[in-house]
C-alpha positions as CSV (number, residue, x, y, z in Angstrom):
1,M,155.9,114.8,87.9
2,R,155.2,114.5,91.7
3,R,152.3,116.9,91.4
4,R,150.7,114.9,88.6
5,F,151.1,111.7,90.6
6,G,149.4,113.3,93.6
7,I,146.5,114.5,91.5
8,T,146.1,111.1,89.9
9,V,146.1,109.5,93.4
10,I,143.5,111.9,94.7
11,G,141.3,111.6,91.7
12,S,141.4,107.8,91.9
13,F,140.5,107.9,95.6
14,L,137.5,110.2,94.9
15,L,136.3,108.0,92.2
16,L,136.5,104.9,94.4
17,A,134.9,106.7,97.3
18,T,131.9,108.2,95.5
19,G,131.3,106.6,92.1
20,C,131.7,102.8,92.4
21,G,128.4,101.9,94.0
22,S,125.1,100.8,92.4
23,Y,121.9,99.0,93.2
24,R,119.9,96.2,91.8
25,V,116.1,96.0,91.9
26,L,115.0,92.7,93.4
27,S,111.3,93.3,93.6
28,E,109.1,96.2,92.5
29,A,105.4,97.0,93.1
30,K,103.2,100.1,93.2
31,T,103.4,99.9,97.0
32,G,107.2,99.4,97.4
33,G,110.0,96.9,96.7
34,T,113.4,95.6,97.6
35,V,116.8,96.8,96.3
36,A,120.3,95.3,96.8
37,L,123.3,97.5,97.2
38,E,126.5,96.7,95.2
39,G,130.0,98.2,95.5
40,A,130.7,101.3,97.6
41,H,128.0,101.4,100.2
42,G,127.6,105.2,100.4
43,S,127.3,105.7,96.7
44,A,125.1,102.7,96.2
45,R,122.7,103.9,99.0
46,S,122.5,107.4,97.5
47,K,121.6,105.9,94.1
48,A,119.1,103.5,95.7
49,E,117.4,106.3,97.7
50,K,117.1,108.4,94.5
51,Y,115.4,105.4,92.8
52,M,113.0,104.9,95.8
53,R,112.1,108.6,95.7
54,E,111.3,108.3,92.0
55,Q,109.2,105.2,92.6
56,C,107.4,106.8,95.6
57,P,106.9,110.5,94.8
58,D,104.7,110.9,98.0
59,G,107.5,109.4,100.2
60,F,108.7,106.1,101.3
61,E,109.5,104.3,104.5
62,I,112.3,101.7,104.9
63,K,110.8,98.6,106.5
64,E,113.8,96.4,106.6
65,E,117.5,96.9,106.0
66,G,120.5,94.6,106.5
67,D,122.7,91.8,105.3
68,A,121.1,89.0,103.3
69,F,122.7,85.6,103.7
70,S,122.8,82.7,101.3
71,E,121.6,79.2,102.3
72,G,125.2,78.3,103.3
73,G,125.4,81.3,105.6
74,A,127.9,83.3,103.6
75,L,127.3,87.0,103.3
76,H,125.4,87.7,100.1
77,E,124.5,91.4,99.9
78,W,123.0,94.4,101.7
79,R,119.2,94.8,101.0
80,I,116.7,97.5,101.6
81,T,113.0,96.8,101.7
82,Y,110.8,99.9,101.4
83,V,107.1,100.8,101.2
84,C,105.6,103.9,99.6
85,T,103.8,106.2,101.9
86,G,101.2,108.9,101.3
87,T,98.6,108.8,98.7
88,S,99.2,109.0,95.0
89,A,95.6,108.4,94.0
90,P,94.3,111.0,91.5
91,R,92.4,113.7,93.1
92,T,88.8,114.2,92.0
93,A,87.8,117.8,91.2
94,M,84.5,119.0,92.8
95,V,82.1,120.4,90.2
96,A,79.3,122.8,91.2
97,L,76.0,122.0,89.5
């Protein structure tokens, strides 16, 4: 009985520590965008970074990151603004004539 309780507590802690974060896309463009983190910061950031890597296969750079406040000054959310780096333009093949 005690062992089962301990396993339940550890499982619940791991779920809270790793799985309860997400992100929300606030703006999206071919050159970058902004995402807002929700829930557990570490998990949310990992998921947001995966999203940014998918959007920018040649790499990305974080331009701004921090707390975003509402008009009344209350803490609203954590935001990350990123830009895609590198070149993803299609390469032109050279043809010998």
